[in-house]
KOLLOTI-695549 format. One record per residue: residue in three letters; x, y, z of N, C-alpha, C, O in turn. Coordinates in steps of 0.05 Angstrom, whole numbers, padded with zeros to 5 digits, always signed. Layout:
KOLLOTI-695549
ALAXYZXYZXYZXYZ...
//
This chain:
KOLLOTI-695549
MET-00210+00273-00231-00197+00259-00209-00214+00235-00201-00217+00230-00177GLU-00223+00221-00220-00240+00198-00215-00224+00174-00205-00235+00158-00189ASN-00199+00170-00214-00184+00146-00208-00180+00142-00178-00178+00119-00169TYR-00177+00162-00162-00168+00158-00135-00190+00161-00114-00184+00159-00090LYS-00214+00166-00122-00235+00170-00102-00238+00146-00084-00240+00149-00059TYR-00237+00122-00094-00240+00098-00077-00214+00092-00061-00215+00076-00043LEU-00192+00104-00068-00167+00099-00054-00168+00109-00025-00151+00102-00009GLU-00188+00125-00019-00191+00134+00009-00196+00109+00027-00191+00110+00051GLU-00205+00087+00015-00210+00062+00030-00185+00044+00031-00184+00025+00047LEU-00165+00050+00015-00142+00032+00013-00125+00033+00039-00120+00012+00051SER-00117+00057+00048-00101+00059+00072-00115+00047+00097-00103+00033+00112PRO-00141+00054+00101-00154+00041+00124-00155+00010+00122-00154-00004+00142SER-00156+00000+00097-00156-00030+00094-00128-00041+00101-00127-00062+00113LEU-00107-00026+00094-00080-00035+00102-00078-00033+00133-00066-00050+00145ASP-00088-00011+00144-00087-00007+00173-00101-00030+00188-00093-00037+00211LYS-00122-00040+00177-00137-00062+00189-00125-00089+00183-00135-00110+00192LYS-00104-00089+00166-00091-00114+00157-00112-00132+00142-00111-00156+00145ASP-00129-00119+00127-00150-00133+00112-00141-00139+00084-00146-00124+00065THR-00127-00161+00081-00115-00169+00056-00136-00171+00034-00132-00161+00012GLU-00159-00183+00039-00179-00187+00019-00190-00160+00008-00194-00157-00016LYS-00193-00141+00026-00203-00114+00017-00181-00101+00000-00187-00089-00020VAL-00156-00103+00009-00134-00091-00007-00134-00104-00035-00131-00089-00055LEU-00136-00130-00036-00136-00144-00062-00159-00135-00080-00156-00136-00105SER-00181-00126-00068-00204-00118-00084-00199-00093-00101-00213-00087-00120PHE-00178-00078-00093-00170-00054-00108-00152-00060-00132-00147-00042-00148LEU-00142-00084-00133-00121-00091-00153-00131-00107-00176-00151-00122-00174THR-00118-00104-00199-00124-00121-00222-00112-00149-00216-00094-00151-00199ASP-00121-00169-00230-00112-00196-00225-00082-00199-00230-00068-00215-00217ASP-00072-00183-00249-00044-00185-00257-00027-00162-00246-00006-00155-00257CYS-00036-00150-00225-00023-00127-00213+00007-00132-00207+00014-00154-00198VAL+00023-00112-00212+00052-00113-00205+00054-00096-00180+00045-00074-00178PHE+00067-00108-00159+00069-00095-00133+00099-00094-00125+00113-00115-00126GLN+00108-00071-00116+00135-00069-00106+00135-00050-00082+00126-00028-00083ALA+00146-00060-00060+00146-00045-00035+00174-00041-00025+00190-00060-00023GLY+00181-00016-00019+00208-00010-00008+00229-00020-00027+00227-00016-00052ASN+00250-00032-00017+00272-00042-00034+00268-00071-00042+00287-00083-00051LEU+00244-00082-00038+00239-00110-00047+00235-00110-00077+00228-00090-00088GLY+00240-00132-00089+00235-00135-00117+00206-00135-00124+00189-00141-00107PRO+00199-00130-00149+00171-00131-00157+00159-00159-00157+00174-00178-00163ILE+00134-00161-00150+00119-00187-00152+00094-00182-00168+00086-00159-00172LYS+00083-00204-00178+00060-00201-00196+00038-00220-00189+00043-00244-00183GLY+00013-00210-00189-00010-00227-00185-00021-00226-00157-00005-00224-00137LYS-00047-00228-00154-00060-00226-00128-00051-00247-00108-00048-00241-00085GLU-00047-00272-00117-00040-00293-00098-00013-00287-00085-00010-00290-00061THR+00007-00279-00101+00033-00273-00091+00032-00247-00073+00045-00246-00053ILE+00017-00228-00082+00014-00203-00066+00001-00210-00039+00009-00199-00018ALA-00020-00227-00039-00033-00235-00014-00013-00248+00005-00012-00242+00029GLU+00004-00266-00005+00024-00279+00011+00043-00259+00023+00050-00260+00047THR+00051-00240+00007+00070-00219+00016+00057-00201+00037+00070-00196+00058LEU+00033-00192+00032+00019-00175+00052+00015-00190+00078+00021-00179+00100ASN+00005-00215+00077+00001-00230+00101+00027-00235+00117+00027-00233+00141GLY+00048-00240+00102+00074-00243+00116+00083-00217+00129+00093-00218+00152PHE+00079-00195+00116+00087-00169+00128+00069-00163+00152+00078-00154+00173PHE+00043-00166+00149+00024-00160+00170+00031-00175+00196+00026-00165+00218ALA+00041-00199+00193+00049-00215+00216+00073-00204+00231+00078-00211+00254THR+00088-00186+00218+00113-00176+00231+00108-00150+00246+00126-00140+00260VAL+00084-00138+00244+00077-00114+00259+00051-00117+00274+00033-00132+00266LYS+00050-00103+00296+00026-00104+00313+00004-00085+00302-00019-00092+00303GLY+00013-00062+00291-00007-00043+00281+00005-00025+00259+00029-00022+00257ILE-00013-00014+00244-00006+00004+00222-00026+00027+00222-00050+00023+00226ASN-00016+00052+00219-00033+00075+00217-00023+00095+00196-00002+00107+00199HIS-00038+00097+00174-00031+00116+00153-00045+00142+00158-00068+00144+00166GLU-00030+00164+00153-00041+00191+00152-00033+00203+00125-00012+00214+00122MET-00050+00199+00106-00044+00208+00079-00052+00237+00076-00074+00245+00084SER-00034+00253+00064-00039+00282+00063-00045+00292+00035-00059+00312+00032ASP-00035+00279+00014-00038+00289-00013-00044+00266-00032-00033+00244-00029THR-00060+00272-00052-00064+00254-00074-00064+00270-00100-00077+00291-00102PHE-00049+00261-00119-00046+00274-00145-00052+00254-00167-00046+00230-00165GLU-00065+00264-00188-00071+00246-00211-00062+00259-00237-00065+00283-00241SER-00051+00243-00254-00043+00251-00281-00047+00228-00300-00032+00208-00299GLY-00066+00230-00318-00072+00208-00336-00081+00184-00320-00100+00185-00305ASP-00066+00162-00325-00073+00137-00311-00055+00132-00286-00055+00111-00275ALA-00041+00153-00277-00024+00151-00254-00035+00167-00231-00046+00189-00234VAL-00033+00155-00207-00042+00168-00182-00019+00167-00162-00006+00146-00159VAL-00013+00189-00148+00007+00190-00127-00007+00196-00101-00023+00215-00099HIS-00001+00180-00081-00013+00183-00054+00010+00186-00034+00027+00168-00032ARG+00010+00209-00020+00033+00215-00003+00025+00220+00026+00003+00232+00030GLY+00041+00212+00045+00035+00218+00073+00055+00205+00092+00079+00202+00085MET+00046+00199+00116+00063+00187+00136+00049+00161+00145+00025+00158+00145VAL+00065+00142+00154+00055+00117+00164+00069+00110+00190+00094+00112+00192THR+00054+00102+00210+00065+00094+00236+00061+00064+00239+00038+00055+00237TYR+00082+00050+00245+00081+00022+00250+00085+00018+00280+00102+00030+00292THR+00069+00000+00291+00073-00009+00319+00086-00036+00317+00074-00055+00306ARG+00110-00038+00327+00125-00063+00326+00112-00083+00346+00096-00075+00363LEU+00120-00108+00344+00110-00129+00362+00117-00123+00391+00103-00133+00409ASN+00138-00108+00396+00146-00101+00423+00134-00075+00433+00142-00064+00453ASN+00114-00065+00418+00099-00040+00424+00114-00014+00420+00103+00007+00426THR+00138-00015+00409+00151+00010+00401+00141+00018+00373+00129+00002+00359THR+00144+00044+00366+00133+00053+00341+00155+00065+00323+00176+00073+00332LEU+00149+00065+00298+00165+00078+00277+00147+00093+00259+00128+00082+00247THR+00152+00119+00255+00137+00135+00236+00155+00144+00214+00176+00156+00219VAL+00147+00140+00189+00163+00146+00166+00146+00158+00144+00122+00151+00142PRO+00158+00174+00126+00143+00183+00103+00139+00160+00083+00155+00142+00081VAL+00116+00162+00069+00110+00141+00049+00099+00155+00024+00085+00175+00026CYS+00105+00144+00001+00094+00154-00024+00086+00130-00041+00103+00113-00048ASP+00061+00128-00047+00051+00106-00064+00046+00117-00092+00035+00139-00095VAL+00054+00102-00112+00049+00109-00139+00034+00086-00152+00042+00063-00151PHE+00011+00093-00163-00007+00073-00175-00010+00079-00205-00012+00102-00213LYS-00010+00058-00221-00018+00060-00249-00045+00046-00251-00047+00022-00243MET-00065+00060-00260-00092+00050-00260-00099+00038-00287-00089+00046-00308ARG-00117+00018-00286-00128+00006-00310-00157-00003-00304-00161-00019-00285ASP-00176+00007-00318-00204-00001-00315-00213+00003-00286-00228-00013-00275GLY-00204+00025-00273-00213+00032-00246-00200+00016-00224-00208+00018-00201LYS-00179+00001-00230-00165-00015-00210-00135-00009-00212-00126+00002-00232ILE-00121-00017-00192-00092-00013-00191-00078-00035-00206-00080-00059-00199ALA-00064-00028-00228-00050-00048-00244-00020-00049-00237-00007-00070-00240GLU-00010-00027-00226+00018-00026-00216+00017-00010-00190+00005+00011-00189TYR+00030-00021-00169+00029-00009-00142+00057-00008-00131+00069-00029-00125TYR+00068+00016-00129+00095+00020-00120+00095+00035-00094+00083+00057-00092ILE+00107+00025-00073+00108+00038-00047+00137+00047-00042+00156+00030-00041TYR+00141+00073-00040+00167+00085-00035+00169+00092-00006+00156+00111+00004ILE+00185+00076+00009+00186+00079+00038+00213+00068+00048+00224+00049+00036ASP+00223+00079+00069+00247+00068+00082+00238+00056+00109+00234+00070+00128TRP+00235+00030+00109+00227+00017+00134+00250-00001+00145+00245-00021+00158SER+00275+00008+00138+00298-00007+00147+00300-00009+00177+00312-00028+00188GLU+00288+00010+00192+00289+00010+00221+00266-00007+00233+00265-00010+00257LEU+00249-00017+00216+00226-00032+00226+00235-00060+00235+00218-00076+00244
//
């Protein structure tokens, strides 16, 4: 279970809206897909997407409960609470699926329904 040990830092980095730290976990050519958005590729585009999303919420808090690993795939499951700009909150289940390469995330898929956000 070597691949996901450092992922314990990923959710706190997202919660802090620390784009640079999140990018440090990714390969340069990482493919990223969140919710029902289309896939994007590359750290620069991912940074733009993350920064744009971070600006739409006041706060983020992940409570991850399970992590599973099989070969080069890691699944990270839990709940995430978003604080909207008007201080209301939304808590939804989240499941991240990672394909790892050389100790970094090469593919990052976030399965979440944030339609009420």
